[in-house]
C-alpha positions in Angstrom: 5.9 -46.9 35.5 5.3 -47.9 31.9 2.0 -45.9 31.9 3.8 -42.8 33.2 6.5 -43.0 30.5 3.8 -43.4 27.9 2.0 -40.3 29.0 5.2 -38.3 29.2 6.1 -39.4 25.6 2.7 -38.4 24.3 2.7 -35.1 26.1 6.1 -34.3 24.7 4.9 -35.0 21.2 1.8 -32.9 21.6 3.9 -30.0 23.0 6.3 -30.3 20.0 3.3 -30.2 17.7 1.9 -27.0 19.2 5.3 -25.3 19.1 5.8 -26.3 15.4 2.4 -25.0 14.5 3.2 -21.7 16.2 6.5 -21.4 14.4 5.0 -22.1 11.0 2.2 -19.7 11.5 4.7 -16.9 12.0 4.0 -13.5 13.5 0.4 -12.1 13.3 -0.2 -9.8 10.3 0.4 -6.1 10.8 -2.5 -4.4 12.6 -1.6 -0.7 11.9 -4.4 1.4 10.6 -4.2 2.4 6.9 -3.0 6.0 6.5 -5.4 8.8 5.6 -4.5 12.5 4.9 -6.8 15.3 3.9 -5.7 18.8 2.9 -8.9 20.3 4.3 -8.0 19.0 7.8 -4.2 19.0 7.8 -3.3 21.9 5.5 -2.3 22.5 1.9 0.3 20.1 0.3 3.4 21.9 -1.1 4.1 22.5 -4.7 7.6 21.2 -4.2 8.6 18.0 -2.4 10.3 18.6 0.9 11.5 15.8 3.1 8.9 16.6 5.7 6.1 15.5 3.4 6.7 11.8 3.6 3.5 9.9 4.5 3.8 6.4 6.1 1.6 3.9 4.4 0.3 0.8 6.2 -1.4 -2.4 5.2 -4.8 -1.7 3.5 -6.2 1.1 1.4 -4.3 4.3 2.3 -5.8 7.6 1.0 -4.4 11.1 0.4 -6.9 13.8 -0.7 -6.9 17.4 -1.5 -7.5 20.1 -4.1 -5.3 21.7 -6.9 -6.2 24.3 -9.4 -5.0 26.5 -12.3 -6.2 30.0 -13.2 -5.2 33.3 -14.8 -5.9 35.4 -11.8 -4.0 33.4 -9.2 -0.9 31.2 -9.1 -1.4 27.5 -10.0 -1.7 25.2 -7.0 0.4 22.1 -7.3 0.3 19.2 -4.8 3.4 17.1 -4.3 4.1 14.4 -1.6 6.1 11.3 -0.8 5.3 8.0 0.9 7.1 5.2 2.7 6.3 1.5 2.7 7.2 -0.5 5.9 9.3 -3.6 5.9 7.2 -6.7 5.0 4.8 -4.8 2.8 4.2 -4.3 -0.9 2.3 -1.6 -2.9 0.0 -3.5 -5.4 -2.1 -0.8 -7.0 -2.6 3.0 -7.1 -5.7 4.8 -8.2 -6.4 8.5 -8.8 -10.0 9.7 -8.4 -10.9 13.3 -9.3 -13.8 15.7 -9.8 -13.1 18.7 -12.0 -14.9 22.0 -11.7 -14.4 24.1 -14.8 -14.4 27.9 -14.3 -14.5 29.0 -17.9 -17.3 29.0 -20.5 -15.3 26.9 -23.0 -12.5 24.7 -21.8 -11.3 22.1 -24.4 -8.3 20.7 -22.4 -7.5 20.2 -18.8 -4.8 17.8 -17.8 -2.0 17.2 -15.3 1.2 15.1 -14.9 2.5 13.3 -11.8 5.9 11.6 -11.6 7.0 8.6 -9.6 10.5 8.9 -8.1 12.6 6.4 -6.1 12.9 8.8 -3.2 11.4 12.0 -1.8 13.0 14.3 -4.3 12.1 16.1 -7.6 13.4 13.5 -10.1 15.5 16.4 -11.2 16.0 16.2 -15.0 14.1 12.9 -14.9 17.0 11.3 -12.9 15.8 8.1 -11.4 12.3 8.6 -12.8 10.4 5.3 -12.5 7.2 6.3 -14.3 4.8 9.2 -15.0 1.1 9.5 -15.5 -0.7 12.1 -17.6 -4.3 12.5 -16.4 -7.0 14.0 -18.7 -9.1 15.8 -16.1 -12.1 15.9 -18.5 -12.1 12.1 -18.7 -14.0 9.7 -16.4 -12.6 9.1 -12.9 -10.8 7.2 -11.4 -7.7 6.2 -13.3 -5.0 3.6 -12.5 -1.5 5.0 -12.0 2.0 3.7 -12.3 0.9 0.2 -13.3 4.1 -0.5 -15.3 6.2 0.0 -12.2 4.1 -1.8 -9.6 4.4 -3.6 -7.4 6.7 -1.6 -5.2 8.5 -3.0 -2.1 9.8 -1.5 1.1 11.2 2.1 0.6 10.5 5.7 0.2 9.0 7.1 -3.1 8.1 10.6 -4.2 5.2 11.8 -6.4 6.0 15.4 -7.6 3.1 17.2 -9.2 4.8 18.2 -12.4 2.5 20.0 -14.8 -1.0 21.6 -15.2 -2.5 22.5 -18.6 -5.7 24.0 -19.9 -7.1 25.5 -23.1 -10.2 27.5 -23.7 -11.8 30.9 -23.5 -10.9 31.1 -19.8 -8.2 28.8 -18.7 -9.2 27.9 -15.1 -10.3 24.8 -13.3 -10.3 23.3 -9.8 -9.9 19.6 -9.0 -10.9 17.7 -5.9 -8.9 14.4 -5.8 -8.1 11.3 -3.8 -5.1 9.0 -4.2 -5.6 5.4 -3.0 -2.6 3.2 -2.3 -3.4 -0.5 -1.7 -0.7 -2.1 0.4 -0.5 -5.8 1.4 1.8 -7.8 3.6 4.5 -9.9 1.8 5.2 -12.4 4.6 3.7 -15.8 3.6 1.4 -17.3 6.2 0.5 -21.0 5.9 -3.1 -21.7 5.0 -5.3 -22.8 7.9 -6.0 -26.1 6.1 -2.2 -26.8 5.8 -1.7 -26.1 9.5 -4.6 -28.4 10.4 -3.3 -31.3 8.4 0.1 -30.9 10.0 -1.4 -30.9 13.4 -3.4 -34.0 12.7 -0.3 -35.7 11.3 1.6 -34.9 14.5 -1.2 -36.1 16.7 -1.3 -39.3 14.6 2.4 -39.7 15.2 1.7 -39.5 18.9 -1.0 -42.2 18.6 1.4 -44.4 16.6 4.0 -44.0 19.4 1.4 -45.0 21.9 0.3 -48.1 19.9 3.9 -49.2 19.5 4.5 -48.8 23.2 1.6 -51.1 24.0 2.9 -53.8 21.7 6.1 -54.1 23.7 
């Protein structure tokens, strides 16, 4: 009878240990695939920022790529979009990579401006403007963007394409670009070493209970 009680007690302690470890470990990290969008596959991004252009970002490196241009013989092509961050995530860094193709014999300036807004709108009259980035499209690529505002937590944010400039004998250029948004989970998960030590401690507690039982 004493042996049965001992086994029951040890079994209960071990079950409790397993349950505590499972609770402390928390839910598994998000497994959604990082978002990727390409204008060449899914169509041209709009010059303005409609609600329909909200891209859902996931954990990992999300990318949005396309082409914009400026020229005398055709309207300038602006690309604006918005993105959303899921609950339990944080946007840590944003980079803008580009390759500029000049279409004039002498171009001395080619740059563009993007805004960062707290929702999928225009930041009309700079209302609610979080930050802006002015990219010299003749400089090396990529460039970091919106560093002063990052990190960003859960929510929806807009990136209106605000301005395009060029100077030269023929003011025309085309830019192939890729935005990269690096998102990480914010829920803290205990380190494996911490969980292992806790497990050993609980198992040791079970052994102590067994020793104490035998001394009775």
